[in-house]
NUKOL-256665 format. One record per residue (C-alpha): residue in three letters; x, y, z. Coordinates in steps of 0.2 Angstrom, whole numbers, plus 5000, padded with zeros to 4 digits. Example, Ala and Ser with C-alpha at 12.3 -4.5 7.8 and 13.67 -1.06 7.14 Angstrom:
! NUKOL-256665
> Ala 5062 4978 5039
> Ser 5068 4995 5036
//
This chain:
! NUKOL-256665
> Met 5000 5000 5001
> Lys 5007 5018 4996
> Lys 5008 5030 5010
> Ile 5004 5047 5009
> Leu 5011 5060 5022
> Leu 4998 5075 5024
> Val 5005 5090 5032
> Asp 4990 5102 5036
> Asp 4985 5112 5052
> Glu 4967 5111 5049
> Asp 4959 5095 5058
> Ser 4943 5096 5044
> Ile 4954 5094 5030
> Gln 4965 5081 5040
> Leu 4948 5072 5044
> Leu 4941 5076 5024
> Tyr 4958 5070 5016
> Arg 4961 5055 5027
> Glu 4944 5047 5021
> Glu 4945 5053 5004
> Leu 4963 5045 5002
> Glu 4961 5030 5012
> Glu 4944 5026 5003
> Glu 4957 5026 4985
> Gly 4968 5013 4994
> Tyr 4980 5023 5003
> Thr 4988 5023 5020
> Val 4989 5039 5027
> His 4999 5050 5039
> Ser 4997 5065 5047
> Ala 5007 5080 5053
> Met 5001 5097 5059
> Thr 5015 5108 5057
> Gly 5031 5108 5046
> Glu 5042 5103 5060
> Glu 5030 5085 5063
> Ala 5033 5084 5046
> Leu 5052 5085 5044
> Glu 5051 5073 5060
> Lys 5040 5061 5052
> Leu 5048 5060 5035
> Glu 5062 5048 5039
> Lys 5052 5037 5052
> Val 5036 5035 5039
> Asn 5046 5034 5021
> Pro 5033 5042 5012
> Asp 5030 5038 4994
> Leu 5021 5057 4992
> Ile 5017 5071 5003
> Ile 5004 5083 5003
> Leu 5007 5098 5009
> Asp 5000 5114 5015
> Ile 5007 5132 5014
> Asn 5000 5143 5027
> Met 5005 5134 5044
> Pro 5010 5140 5061
> Gly 5027 5140 5065
> Met 5037 5134 5048
> Asn 5027 5135 5035
> Gly 5026 5125 5020
> Ile 5035 5134 5008
> Glu 5050 5130 5020
> Ala 5045 5113 5023
> Leu 5046 5110 5003
> Arg 5064 5117 5002
> Arg 5068 5106 5020
> Ile 5060 5092 5012
> Lys 5068 5093 4995
> Glu 5085 5092 5003
> Ile 5083 5077 5014
> Asn 5074 5067 4999
> Pro 5072 5076 4982
> Ala 5064 5061 4974
> Val 5047 5061 4983
> Pro 5034 5069 4976
> Val 5026 5085 4985
> Ile 5009 5090 4981
> Leu 5006 5109 4987
> Cys 4986 5111 4994
> Ser 4984 5130 4999
> Ala 4970 5140 5000
> Tyr 4979 5154 4994
> Gln 4981 5153 4974
> Glu 4994 5167 4974
> Phe 5008 5158 4982
> Lys 5007 5150 4965
> Gln 5017 5162 4959
> Asp 5032 5161 4972
> Leu 5045 5153 4963
> Ala 5049 5143 4979
> Ser 5034 5134 4975
> Trp 5042 5127 4960
> Ala 5050 5115 4967
> Ser 5034 5106 4972
> Glu 5028 5094 4957
> Glu 5008 5101 4959
> Tyr 5003 5115 4966
> Ile 4982 5113 4970
> Val 4972 5126 4978
> Lys 4959 5119 4990
> Ser 4941 5116 4987
> Ala 4929 5105 4993
> Asn 4930 5094 4978
> Leu 4944 5084 4977
> Asp 4945 5076 4962
> Glu 4959 5087 4956
> Leu 4970 5082 4972
> Lys 4964 5064 4969
> Ala 4971 5064 4952
> Ala 4986 5072 4956
> Val 4990 5060 4969
> Arg 4985 5044 4956
> Lys 4996 5054 4943
> Tyr 5012 5050 4957
> Leu 5006 5035 4964
> Pro 4998 5024 4949
//
């Protein structure tokens, strides 16, 4: 079973994404902060990371930079409510950038693209 590390500080997003992704057959591990994501990166060894940008402490852009330093091969999908971050050159290190919405079809399609 493919492992996804879901990094988001919102409980409701964690719950929704976890349910949807587990229904798709993935194992989902959670982190609420960028710091926690870095800790879990080596323990979990995820096949893919879904990463929020706007989080307390270390934001998703900094977490992305550090994740890619540790494991440049792991695909990262940035998922944010803020479309303006898409213009940030630092976000280009991610494989995908998805704007959060209630419809998870785009997110699930991106996950399937990297975890066939």
